[in-house]
N, C-alpha and C positions, 0 to 999 in steps of 0.2 A: 389503513394498513401500509406502513413506510418500508421502503424500499433500503436495504442495507448493504453496503460493500466492506467482506471481510478480506484482508490482509495479514497474511500472516509471516512475519519474520521469521528467514533463516531455515526457509524452506529450499531441498536440492535432493541429487539424487540419494544422499545416506537417511534424511529423512523420509523418503518413498519406501524406503523397505519397511519402517516402523506402520507409516502411514500413506496408505495411498488416498488418490483425491476421491474414488467412490467410497471406501472408510468414513471420511469425513463427508460427505453427501449425506451418507445413511445415517449417521449419530447426530447429523446438525438437523435432519428431518424427524428423527426419534427426540432430539430435545424441542420438538413442536415447532419449528420453522417450517414456513412456506417455501415449498418446491427450490430447495437449494441446487443451483446453478453453476458448479465450477469451470473456470476461464481459463484455459493455459495449465500447465502442471507446476505452476510457481504457489501455488496457495493462494487463490485468489476467487472468491465464492460470492454470490447474489443471493439474498434471501429477503421475505417479506417477513415483516413482524409487527405486533400492537406493541413491541416494546418499546422502552425505551436505549437510549446508545449505550448508557451504563450498564446497564441490566445486557444487553445485547453482548458486550464487549465480555462480562465475567461469564455469561453463557458459552461463549468461543474459546474462553482462556479452559474453561473445565472440560468440554469437549475434548480438546486438542489434548490434554492431560489425561483425559480417561482413555485417549487413543495411545497414549505411550511417548509422546512429545516432552522436550522438557522445558524447564522456564523461559530458557531464551527463544523458543516458539513462542511469541507472545500473537494476539490478534490485536488489531489497530483495526477499528471500524469505524466509518463513514457514511451517511447516509448517499444516496443515491444524487441527490440534490448537489451535494457537495463536489460530488467528478464533474457534474455538470458544469458549475461553476468554473471550474479549473479551468476543463476546458473549452469553455467559451473566452477565459480571460486570456488564453495562450499569451502570456507575456514574454517568450521567446519564439516570436512567429516563423524566422528566419530556421531555426534550428527544428521547428515541429515540421517544416515542409521539407526540409533536405536532408535532417539525419536524423527519422524520430526515434530510432533505437538509440542514439547518441545523448536525447536528454531526457534527463531523469527527474522524477517528482518524487519527493522523500517525503514519506508520510508519519508524524511522529505518533508515540502512544500518550506522551503527557501531553494536557492543555494548552500547555504556554510552554515549547520550547525557545529555551537561549539561543537568538540570533547576535549577541552583542558584538561578539567577535567576528564578524563575518566581515564588519567594518576594516578592519586591519588583515582580513586575508589578503596575499596576494599572490593567486594562483592564475595559471592560464586560463581554467573555467570561468565562465560567465555563470553568475550566480543571478537570481530573484526571488523576495520573499513574497508570498500571495497568503495572505491570510497566517497562518498556523504550519503552512506546506514550504516547501524549498525546492525551487527548479534549480536546475544545475545542467549548464550544455558542458559538455566534455569533448566537444568538436573532437572527439576521437573515442578511443575506447575507455572506458572508466577503468579497467585494470590498468592503464597508461598513466593513471591519475594517482601519483603515488601518495599523496597524503591528504587530498579530500575528503575521502568516503569515513576514514577513520577519524577526521577531527569532528564530521558532522556527529557521528553516533557519541563521542567522547565530550561533545561541548554540548551540544545542543539536546542531549537525550535518548533513550532510546527509539529504534526507527526502522521503517522498512522504505524501499524504493522500488518504484517501478518505471518503466521506459515508456515513453509518450504513447508508442503502440497499445500497449497493455493498457494505459489509463484511459485513452480514447476509446478502445474494446470495451472496456469494463463501463464507461460512461453509457454509450450505444446501447449494449446490451441489457441496463440496469434501466435506464428510460423506456425501450419498449418492455419494461414487465408493470411500468404506469409510474 
């Protein structure tokens, strides 16, 4: 059985009124997934399955649609091993140690995000590409970064982001599952 981490895009107070994390867990269990476990209330789940990643992604998107969320609430699925590798890589260790809530990892829905535009980006943020994931050290609040979050989605594709604390917590919990 493979352990997967599901990251829902665009989850917040408005979507919680439509779909609670408990409803999501129950629906995922009813869809045949092993021991769905949510982590914090921002659309993170760990599950076990014998299915492949494409089928898990399709199932998760169907579940959230069935619970009333719209097409903007995309499920981005990664194997637990991928999160483990990202945490182990820790490409911006100073930010991870000193300001983990300001270090963001972007997870793209598409298989090949376009990062070519980053070579020309001149912002105050530090960025690092790790495979198909983008690390951004905002060195302050992401909400104070006027351009970069919008540029990431516009130029690299549909994405969801988690701060380093959340990525590390998900990786630890997923590893504990096997």
